[in-house]
N, C-alpha and C positions, 0 to 999 in steps of 0.2 A: 481600372488602373491604366495610366498612361506611362509608357516606357520610352526612354531615350537610350538608343544604342549607338555608341561610338567605339572605335578601336584604333590601334596603331597610331596613336598620337606622337610617339617617338620623340618625346621631350619638346614638342612644338608649343612653346609657351603661349603664343596668341590663341591657338586652338584650345588650350587648357583654360585660358581666360574666358573664352566663349562658353565652355561647359559650365564654369562657375556661374556665369550670368544666366544661363539657360536652365540650370538644374532646378530652381524653385518652381518651375512650371510643370514639373513631372512628379509622378508618384514614385517612380523607380528609375534611377540612372545606372546604366550598365557600361562599364569600361572593360572591353573584352580583350585585353592583353596588349603587350608591347608599349608600355608606358615609357620605358627607358629607351635610349638609342645608343647602341654599342659603337656606332661610328662617330659620335659626338666628341669634340675635344674636351668637353666637360666630363670629369670622372663619374663613373656610375654611382659612387658613394655620394657625391655632391648632387647628382641628379635625383637620387632617391630621397634626399632630405627635402629638396624643393617639391617633389611630387607628393610626398606625405603631407606637406603643408597645403598643397592644392586640394588633396582629398578632404582635408578637414574643412575647407571652404565650400565644398560642394554640398549644398543642403537641399536635396529633393524633399518633397512633401513626406515621403515615407522612408526610402532607403537608397543607399549607394552600394553597389557591389562591384568588386574589382577582381578580375581574374588575371593570372600571369600569362605571358607569352614568352617566346624564345629569347627575346631581347632582355627580359627581366631577370634572368638567372644570374645570381651574384655569388654563389658559393655552394659547397657540398652540404647536403643534409646528413642525417644520422646514418643513412645507407650509403653515403659516398656518391650520391647522384646529385647533379646540379639542380638547384631550386632557387626560387625567388625569396630568399630569406628575409629581405627587407620588408616584404608585404605584411609580415606578422605585426609590424608596428602600427599599421593603419587601423587595427582593431581598437586601439586606444581612443580613436576618434569615432567609434561606433560604426566603422565601415566593415562590411562582411567581405571575406576574401577566400583565397584558395582552401579547398577542402571543407568549407562550411556549406551549410544548407539553410535557407531562409524561407520561412512561411509567412506569406502576406495574404490574409483572407483565405480564399480557396485555391491559392497558387503556391506551389513549392518551387523554389529556385535553387538549383544545384550548381555550385561554383567549382568548376573543374580546373585544377592546376595544370600548367604545362609540365608533363612528366618527361623524365630524361633517362628512364631505365626500367627494368622489370619490377623493382620495388614500387616505384611511383605508379606504374600502370596497374599493378595489383591493388594498391591502395584505392585508386580511382574506381576500379571494378567493384570493390567492396562498398564504396560510397554510393555508387549507382544502384547496387542491389539493395542496400539499406533504404534508400529513398524510394525505390520501387515498391517496397513493402508497405510504405505509408503514403503512397501516392494519393493526392487529393484530386479535385476536379481538373486541375491544370498543372502541368509539370513543365518547367523551363530550365534548360541547361545553358550555362555560359561555358563555352569551349573555344579556345583561341583559333583552332585550325578547322576550316570547313571539311566536310566529308568528301572522300573520293567519289567520283561518279556524278558529281553535281556541278552545274554551271557556276555555282558560287565559288568554285576553286579553279576556274579557267583563267589562265594568265594572258591569253591572246595567242600563245604559242603552244602551250601544253596544259594538261590537267595536273594540278598540284594539290592533292587532297589527302586526307587522313583515312586510311583503311580501317583503323580501329574504331574511329567515330562512326563510320558508315555501318559497321557491324553492330555497334551498340544502339544506333538508331533503329536498325532493323529489329533488334531484340526487344527494345522497350517502347519505341514509338512515343517519345515525349511530344507535347504539343508544339513547343518552340525550342530551337537551338540557335543561340546568338553567338556569332563567330566574328573573325577578322583574319589576320595573318596574310592572306593573299590580297594584295592591294588592288589588283587590276580588274577583277571580274565585272563590277557594275559598269565599267567604262569601256567594255569590249562588246561588240554586237553579239557574239556567241556566248558571252558571260551573263551573269545575272546577280542582282542583289538579293533575290528571293528565289527559293526553290521548294516545291512540295514533294516530299518523299513519303509516300503512304499517308499516314495521319499527321506527319511532322512538317512544320514549316522551318526552313533553314534560312537565316538572314546573315548577310555580310555587307556592310555599308561601303567597304573599300576605303582607300586613302587618297586624299587630294591635298594640293598645296593651298596656301592662303590662310586667312585668319579664322575661317569657319570650316570645321571638319565635315566631310561627308558623314551623314548620319541617317538613322532610321527611327521613325516614330511609330510605335505600336500602341493602338488604343483598343484595349480589350473590351471595354463597354460598347464601343461603336463597331467592333469587329473589323478593324481596318489596320493596314500598315502602309507607310509611305516612306519613300527614299528621297533625300534632299541632297543636292550636289551642285557644283558649278555648271554641270551639263544640263540640269533641269530637275524635274521632279516626276516620280512615278508612284502609283498607288495600287493597292489590291485589297480585296475582301478576304478575310481569314476563312470564310466559309467556302471559298472557291476551291475547286479540286486541283487547280494548277495555277502557276503564275501567269499573268497576262503577257501578251506580246510587248516587247520593248517599244518605247515611244520616243526616246531622246535622241535616236539616231536618224 
């Protein structure tokens, strides 16, 4: 399986166009949150309509999965907590999204929503526990925010990570966690696009300007992962015990 990971497109239409063109070359395309942009002059309602159309045009060989980020929250759910209500519409196009789990061969993909309160957190804990009970050879999480304690959450000035995710990784040790949210880490000498935490690889492609988003390609058959950006490219072997030294600086 070849996986394309991008995140934090923030309604950048040229970058969405690039994903549409690139998607057919991959078995799985992962959009790891922050599809909308709350600072845009275009209303969130209008943005969501455009993005749902883009999702319908993205045709990877197998599947497209879309997780929510903090910019994607558009209203209260049944518990009164903010949620990405609009993402439910993408399922009509066969796209898997928040709260769903997808099995592809011997790989289980858990799509974690951006939770905004105790009810959302509790629902995600139940989802992780349920998927752990049926865990196949490989378990992949899509979670917008990188874990605390990882260079994948280093902004260049401070560590900005999720303590809950760090605890869940320690408990379950999934093979891959695909993140976004913190834009800077791959572009900072002390940051990283990849981190090994026990048996788990954490990936965050970061965000860049221009028509091509920073992105990560994971080839499970070859056992490799590579980061592609305006700064250059870096690669690693999934069997390695730690990420290699940075080479783009």
